[in-house]
Each structure stands twice: as structure tokens, then as C-alpha cells.
N, C-alpha and C positions, 0 to 999 in steps of 0.2 A: 313582960310581954312573951307570950311563947313565940318559940322562933321554929322555922320552916327546918327541915332536915337539912338542906343545904346550909343553913345559918348555924345551926346547932354543930354541924362538922368542923364548918371553916372558921367560925368566931373563937373557938376554944383550941387555938393552937397549941402544941407541945411538941419536944422531940419525940420519935418514935421510942417504944418502951424497948425495943429489942433490935439490937445492930447486929449484921452478919460480921463474924471474923474476916479479917482480911487474909486470903491466901489464893492460890492460883486456881483452886477449884471452888470458888465461892459461889458459883451457879448452881452447885449441887449440895451445899451446905442449908442446914436449917440455923436460922437466928439462933446465937449463942450468947450474946455478949450484951449485959445492960447497962447504959451509960446515963448519967444524969446531966441534964443541960447546963447546969452550972459549971460544970468541969470540961465541956465541950466546946467546938469551934477555937481550938486552940492549934490544929497543925493540919497539913494536907492528908494525913493520916485518918484525922476525924471526918473529911469530906469523902474520902474512898469508903471508910466503915458505913457513913450514912448513905451513899448513893449505891451499896452493894445490896442495900433491903429494896430497892427498886426492882431488880432482877428477881427478886423472890415474891414478888406481889402477883397473885392470881389474877387479879385485875388487869395487870398488864402484859405478863407472861406466863400462861396458865402452865402449871405442874402437872395437871391431869391424873392426881393421885386419888381421886374418889372411884368408889364402885360403880359398876355398869356403864361405865365411859371406855372409848378406846382410843383417846388421845383426839389429834385433830383428824384421824381419819373416820369417826363417826358423825363429825360436825354438820356435814351435808344431810345427814338424815336427822340429825336432833334439831338443827334449827329450821329445817323445812325445805326441800328443794326437789327438782324433777330428777334427778340423777341417782339418788340414793335415799332409802327411807329406811324406817325403825317397823319393828313389828306391830305397834300401834301408830294410828295415823297420827299426823301433826295438826293438833286443833287449832291452832294460830293459823295455818294455813288454809284451815277449812272454813275460816271466819266466826270461830267460837271464842275468842279472847274476849275479856270484860275488863270494865276499869277498876282498879284496885284502889282501896282506901287509902293505904301505905305501900312502901316497899315499890316494887316494880321496876327497880333498878334507880330509883329516886330516894332511897333510905340514907340514914346517916353513914351506914358502913360504905354505900356507893359513891360518897364523896371523901373518904378518909384520904384514899390515895392522892387525891387533889391537894388535899391541905398539906400533907407531909411532903409532896414535891415543892409546894410554894413556901414552906417553911424555909426549905434548902435554900432556894433562890432569893429569901428574904436575909438570910444569915451567912451565906457562904464567905461575904466579903471580910465578915469578922477575923477569918483566917488571915494572918499576916505571911504571905508567900508570893513568890514572882508568879504570874500570869500563867505562862508556860506549865507550871506544876498544878495549877487549879483548874485549867481551861476543861480538861478531859471530864470533870466531875460535873461542871456547869452543863456541858455539852449532852452528857448523860442525862441531867435532869430536864432539860428542855427535850430531848428526845421523848422520853417517857410522860410528860407533861401532853406533847402530840398525840402520843399513842393513849393515852387516857381519853383526851377531848374527841379522837376519831370514834372511840367505841360509844362514847355519848351521843355524837352526832348521828351516827348510824341509827341508833335506838330512838333518839328523840326529834332529830333535826335540829332546831333551834335551841341554844342552850345558853344559860348565863356564862360569859367568859370573865375567868377570876384568876388573877397572877400574883395575888398576894395574900397574906393572912389578913382574915377581916376580924373585926370585933363587934359589939351589939349596936353599935352607932353607925355599921356602914350601910348606906343606902342600897348598894347592889342587894342587899339579902332581901329586899321588897321590890327589886326593879324586875322589868320583863326579860324575856330572853334575847339573845342577840342573833339577828337573822343567821342562819346555816353559812350563806357564802362569806360573811364577815368573819364569822368563827374560823372557818377554811383559812382566810386571808391571815390572821393571825396565827393559826398552825403553820401555814407555810414562813412567817417571820421566825416563829420559835424555831423551826428546822433549819432554815438558812443559816441561824446561830449556831444551831447545833452541828451543821456540817463543817462551819469554820474552826470550831471547837475541838471537834473529833480528829484523832488521827486517820492516818491511811491504815488499811490492813497490811500485816507483814505476813512473813512466810510462817511464823510461829502463832497459832491461834492462841489468844489470851482468855477468850470469854466475854469480853469487855466490847463495848458499841466501839464502831468504827465509822468513818466519813461514808464507807461504802451501805452500810445498814441504815443510816440516817437517810442518805439518797435513796434508797429504796422506799423507805416508808413515807418519805416525800412524794416520791412518784405513785405509790399506791394510793394514798389519800387525794393527791390531785387528779388521777385517773377516776377514783371514785365518785369525787365530787362533780368533775367536769361531765361525764356522762349520764350523772344523775340528774343535773341541771338540763342538759340538751335532751334527753327522752321524756322527763317528766314535762319539760317545756313543749315538745313535740305532740306529747298526747294530752296536754292540758289538763293535767291530774291536779288535784288540791295541793299538790306538794311540789309545783314548779316554784322557780325563782324568778320573780317578775324583772323582766331588763336585762337577763343574762342568760346566756345559750351556753354555759360552758367552756367557750373556748379558751378563756384566760386559764382555767386549770388544765385543761389538755395540752396547750403550750408549756405549762410548768411541768406537766408528768413528762413531756418529750424532754424538755431540759435537764430535769432531774435524773432520768433514766439515760439520756446521751452521756451527762457527765459521770455517771457509775461505769457506763461501757468503757468510756475513755479511759478512767482509771484501771478498769481491769486490763485494758490493752498496754497500757503504759507500764504498771508496776508487775503484772505477771502473776497476783497472788489471788487472782478472782478470776475463776473460769468454769465453764460447764464440765461436768464429769463425763468421761466417755462411757455410755451405758451399752455399747454393741456386746455381743457375745450372749451366751445362755444367761438368762435372769440378770443383765446387767443394769436393767432398769428397776428390777424388783430390789436388787441390793441395794440400790441407793436410798431406800426408806428404811433397812431392817437392820443398820447399824447402832453399835452403842458407843462409838467413837469418832468423829469426825473432824479430829485435830488437823489431819493431813488432806481432807477435802477441800477443794478451793470454791465449789459451789455453795457450800454451806457457810452463809453469813455470820448465822446467830444460831445456837441449838442448845438444848441443856443434856448434861450429863446426868445418869442416875447411877447408884451404886447401893447395893442391899447391905454391904458391911456399914455404911453410913447410915443406914436406915431411910435412904431416899430411893424410893422405886413408886411403880406404879402397879395397877392390877389388870393390865391390858391382857397380860398372858394368860389369865384367867378364862379368859373369854376366848378360847383356842378352836371354837367352831364357828357358829356365825356371829357371835357378838350382837345377835337381835337386830341385824342390819342387814341390808342387801342392795346391790346395784340395781338400777331398773333397765328396762329394755331400751328406754330413751339413751342412757347412759352407752349401753354397747352398742348400739346403732351410729352412734357418732364416729366411731374409729372408721378410718378409710382403708381401702385394701391397699396391697402394697404398690399398685400401680398408683397411687394417688388420687382413686377416683373413690366416689361415696358407693355405698353398698346396692344404692338403688341402681346403677348403672354399669358398675364394674363388672366384666365377664368372670373376674377371680372369685366372685363372691359364692360359698358354697351354702347359704342358708343359715337358719338357726334350729335346725332339728334337733342338734345336740351340743353340748358345749364344744367338743372338738370340731365340728363344723364351724361354730361361731367365729372361734379365732383363728381358723385356717385362712391363709394368705391375708392377712388383716395386719394392721399397722403393730408391731412387736409390742407395744405398750398395753394392747389389751389382754393378751395373755398371760402378761406379767402384772396384770392388776386384779384378774380373778382366779380361783382356782378352777382347773381343769383336770379332768381325769382322764390324762394321759400318761402316767407313771413317770412323771417330771415334777410334779408339784409336790415338793416335801411338806410332809403335815408334822411329823415329828423327828428331831435329828437322832434321837437315841436308837431308834430301829430302823431309820431311812423307810418309816411308812408313807406312803403316798396319799394324796387324796383321792376319795372314791366319789363320795356322792355328798351334795350338799344337807346341811345340818336341818332338816325339816322336823326331827324328832328330839325329845326334851325338852328342858326348861326354855321359855320363851326367850329368856334373855342369852340363850346360846343359840338360839334359831337363825337360820338365814331366810327371811320371809319370801325372797324373789328367786331362789336358785342360782344366783349369779352371787357367789360368795367372795369376801373382800380378802384379796391376797397381798395387798400393797400394805405394808407395814406390819404384816403378819410376823409372830414371833415363834418361830418353831424349835426354842429351845424347850425340851421336855421338862426340866427340872424349873425354869422359871414359870412355866406354865402351870405345872400341878401345885407349885407353891404360890403362885398369883402374885411373884414378885418379879415384874418386869423391868428391865433395863435398857430396853431399846429408847434411843435418845429421842428426843422432841425437837423437832425443827420449826423455828421459828421465820426464818428468812432464808431463800436460797436465791440463786443470782438468777436462774431462769425465769423469775418472775419480773426481773428487769427488762428481758427480752420481750416477753409478752405484751407488757405495757408499753414499751417503746413502739414494736408494731401497731396495736389498737390505738394509741393516740396519734400516731402520725396518719393511720387511715382515717380516724375521725376527722382529721383536720384537712384530710386530700393533700398530703404532702410526702405521703410514703413513694419509695422507689422500690426495684426491684433488687437493689443493691441492700436496702433496710430490710426486707424480705429474707433476703438470703443470708444476713446475720443474726436474724431472729427466728422467724419461722422454721426456716429451712435448716438453720444450725441445730435446733432441737429435734428435728426429724431425723438428720444424718447422725446425730449422737446415740439413737436408739437401733440405725440400722435399717431406717425406712427409706423405702428407695425413690417412692413417689414424693416429688419435692412440688413446692407451690409455685407456678409461673403467673403472676397478678395480671398479665396480658392474655394468658390462656386458660382460664378457669372451667373445669368442668360443671356443667350446671347440673344442680342436685334439684329434683322435683321436692324433695323433703326437707329442705333448708327450713330450719325452725324460725327464722325471721325474714318473713316477706318483704317488708318497706326497707330494708337496708341493702346494700351493693353486695354482689357475689363475694367479693375480697372480704368486706366486713363478716361476712357470714362464716368465711373459711379462718379468719382470725380467732372468732368467736369459738369454734369447732376446735381449734387448735388450743386455746385456753381450757377448754372443756375436757379435754383428753388428758393434756398435760398436767392438770391440777385434779384429776379424777379423785374425789373423795380426801381431799386435803382440808375442806373448810371453805372453800372461794366460792361455790357455787350461790348459796343462798345470797351473798351480798351482790352476786353478779347481776341474778335476776331481779334484784332490788334497785340497782343503779342504772339497769338497763330499762325500767319500767316495764318488766316483761313477763308479769305473772300471767297476764291476758293471754298472752301467745304460748306458754309453755305448760301453766298449770291449771288456771281456770275453767271448771267444767270437765276436768280431765281425771282418769285414774290411772295410777302406775301401774305398769305392767312387768310381770316376772317373764321367767324364761318359758319355752314351750314344756308344758307339763308331761306331755306323753312319752317324754325320751326317758322318764325313768319308770315307765311301765315294765314290769318283767326284768328289772334291772339286775343283771349278775351279782351274787351275793350279797344283795341287798338285805338287810335285818328285818325282822318282823315289824320293829318298832319304825324303822324308817318306812316300811310299805304303809303301815296303818296311818302315819303322819303324812305321808304322800297321797293318800285315797282320801283324806279329808281337806287337801288344799282346794281353796276355790280356782275355779277356771272360767276364763271370759270366752266369747264368740269366738275368738281367734286360736284359741288354744292355748293362750299364755296364761301362766298363774297369775290369779287375782289376788293379791295379798290383803285385800280389804273387803273382802266379799262379805264378811261377818259383820261390817259395821254399816247400818243402815244410813248413818250421816255422810257415808261416802258414797250412796247409791248413783248420785248423779256428778260425782267427781268434786274437785277441791271447790268450796264456796268462799274463797277469798274476797273479802270486800276493797275493791280496788278505790274506793273514796275515803278508806280509812286505814287499812290493815299494813300499809307500808310504813307507816311510824308507829311506836308504841304511846299510850296515852300517859298523862302526866296523873298522878294519884289524886284524888279527890282532895284527901285532907291538905295536901301541899297547896291545890288551887284556892281553899278556905284560907289559908294562911296567908298566900301571897296571890292574890286575883290577876295580879299583874303578869303572871306565867302565861296565862291563856291556855285553852284546852287545844290540843292537836286535831287536824280536820277529821271529821266523822265521829269523833268521840262524844 
């Protein structure tokens, strides 16, 4: 009998063919050692070798080594959001996706990582060693299984829950999918065990998982599911979870983030980075080594000498992506008031005016023509104009060109061999999760705000802090049906995590496409500011002249696409989840199709 992709990949379990060598820099190494299962599971070293591979699985911790990408700093555009766009519009956010016959995230390769994790869990006990020598690697396997399932949950909702290696007689191969809230229940159990197994972070960064990372992942997943259940339930979408309002998971998000914050306070090895001073916030994202950085809980090192590098540096102009006016407008003025009411706001007629008197993170997230934003370090050249000209993969479609995560190293840029580290987990996220979950539950206090939102503002030199009992009303709040406090907490998340790949997931878990994107077109910067711009090249002038412009004078990046004439046409009853491929439904009708497909 022909098996589904899930069955094919899990039923035929075997040891991973290539295992990473054991050394302190394993997270930057390519797999180099071949080992046979017959000679494996003999020592703790075997467990470490096996677990090393999880760190180098792109399905778990992406290495971002492909062309045309800029690591996590382009994900908000690539996945679809209101804050960052690519030079081509996102067809899924425009409701143009179709049901694939196969693949689509459900192919054999898409389940291989789960098989390998479960194979470890089914075999690690063959190693005869004390538990304290084994527990680290068990904790890692459980962590990575949770991370794997989180990605599947976000894409498909309900999924089969598999924790062992299957064979052709396993009934689960032809069973239905487990409801999403039950999947998250199981993930929480795995992560509880992972936290127990993993060691606390020490002053010496090892590159391996710690309790802090597991707690942060647990808080991230719990917040996602808790708010998904709450807001899809309130809006009565087809994706709601009957009988659940998400409060159980929101409470878990509080518990996990509280525990992480307590660990940080007790051992002193986890803390926010001081980002005051010129470009302190920018420099948080352009380092090659975070070994001494207490905020970065898990990150990946690259090395040209070892053949491990990305191509981000080759996209040293606009990288084919740009921030939107919606993103830029979210930044408060230095007095802590929104631009709609603050007397400090200087308007948006030029890039320099846009950033003047604003939250310091704004001028450190976008390029500004102020003779301060270094472009190439070899000659201290400064940014002048956005990349409207040239190959589309290097353009900036909005005029708001990304500076966050930018690589100014001339040699790496020219050679397209970037070694800027990839950040996977940083402590700031725990603070934002803590504030949001407590606010959702109605249990937040000003002391909580000071430890989270205000701590993030203070560390970048922001003078306007958040007083939960004296919030300045903003007529342009994005969300009309939630409290002023929740609006400000969501604003803080939008600003702190600008272009780090969180926004797409946030929009989905808040069931907010209708409020943020449906029927709307993204706006860029004011076009006229580059009219007769000093020292502009002829190529720039020609490209600028061909830019679309909306009725308000902003760049209309998608004016050439008729499909976007009426804004995004996301299908609210369908597009929050991806479809199950038709071949899989034929092989196993019990899987059932997702709503609307």
C-alpha cells in the first residue's frame, strides 16, 4: 500500500547519515562524520554527536545561506506583513494561493527532521551512562521537537502528534490530525521536561541550548497559541478553538517568561544590552561574535575560512526590500507621545525630518542621509539616496531602506561572503512576552511595565516612558477594539522587533489581517523629497521618476501591479492556514482539509 509522505518518512527510520564533529564551534561547522548505526549509541559522545545535527537543520535553526535573502531581516517582507515589503507583492497575502498536489510543507523532506529527533528519543537509553551526563542531550531533542512542531502548527494548525518511530502497521499513519490546542499541550509538556534537563546559562557561551532558551521558546509558543485562541475566538473565525479562550496558554506564557526573568536576575548571565550612545541599537544586530553579549541567548557564528558564510553582504543596497510608512509611523516621539499628537514631530517630508525627535531606534533601523550612516567602511562613505536604481534584487521599493543588520564591511559585501551572526533568541523577547501576556490576562502592574516596556525604552535612551494609568490617546491606534495599554504594548513589540521576522506571526495570532492589511496598499516615503536631490546620479533620477505615487504623495511600490489596485485581498476565511496537499488527502482522507480550501 502506498503511504503518505508522513508515513514514508517516519516509518523508515535510520540514523542520520552525517553527524557533526564534536567541538566548541559545532554550530558553525558543516556535518563531516559518517557513522553507522551498528557502532552507535555506545557513549555520551555519541549522543552529543547526534544532537549536534539538530543545530544544523534549516528546518529548525535556518542558516540563511541561500541567495536572494538577508537572513531574518527580510522575513517580514518575504512572509507578508504591513511593516516591510519586497519589490514584488506577496501573492499569499493577496489571496492568490492555491492547493498544491504535493509538497506544500507536507512532503517527505518536511517530516525528516521529526523522524530524526524521535529516533534519538527512542534510542538514547541504549547509552549506559549516568542521567546527569545524558540529560543535556535529551533536553535538546525535546526542545527541537517543540520547535519543529511549532512551525508545523503555524502553517497547518491541527497536525498529527508523533513521538516515536513508526512502521508500516502504525495506525497513526492513517489517523486524523490532533486539534491544535492539544498539540500545544504536548509541546508544553516536552518543554517542561526540556527546561528540567538543560543547564542554566553560564558566563561562558557554549553555543548549546540552556534553560533560558527553552523557557523563551515555551513562552513564545504559549503566547502565540493563547492569543490565537483568544482573537480568532472573539472574531469567530473558522480557525477558533471551541471551548478555549486562550487564557491557559497566556498563563503559561507568563509563567515561563517570569521564570526566565527570575533566572536572569539570580545568576546575572542574562540581561539587556545597553544600547545608548550613537548607533548602540544598530550595533546590537551587526556583530559577528556575541560570546560576551548577555542578551543573545542563541546565535550562529559564521566563518569564511571554514566555508560557512551567508550572501547577505552581496545585497548591500536595498536588498529588494523596504520598510513601509506604517512601520515608520509607529515610532513615538522622544516625549513618549505618538506622532499624531506630539509637538515634537517634524513631519515626513524628508528622511531627516522623519527621524528627528523620535525614538532612537528609528534612525538606527533605517538609513538616513545625515552623514552619519556609514555605507562602506573602507572609505567611510555615507548613505545618500535609497536604491531605486539597478537590479530589482538590490533596490528599495519604499525609500525607507533597512539599516538594521546591515553589513558595512566592504570586502564581505563585494565578495558576497557575509559573517554577520544570525540571532535566534534574545532576552528582549521575554520582556515583551511577559508584558503582553499579563496585559491580556488583566494582571499587569506598573512594576511589570517598568521591568519590561520601560526597560527596553531606557536602554536605547528613549525619554518618554509608558505610564499605564496615563496613556496619551492616539487617534491612529491600529487596533480599535483593544485597550490603550495593549495597543501600546503591541506598538513596542512592533518597534523593538522591526524587520526581525516576528510581524507576520503577530498579525496571524491576533487575527488582524482585516485591521492591518485587507483592502490596503503599502505606502513608502514621500516621493518629492528626492526631486532635484543634490549629487543624484542620472540612473537614480530616471528610476525615481518611474516610481508610482499615491494621492498623498507617498511612493506606491505596487502601482504597476493591477492585482493590487484595491489593496490586499487576503481571504479571511481561508488564508490564515495553508492547505493540505490533495495527494495527501487522497492517501489519508482522515486528515481533512483546512477551512476554506
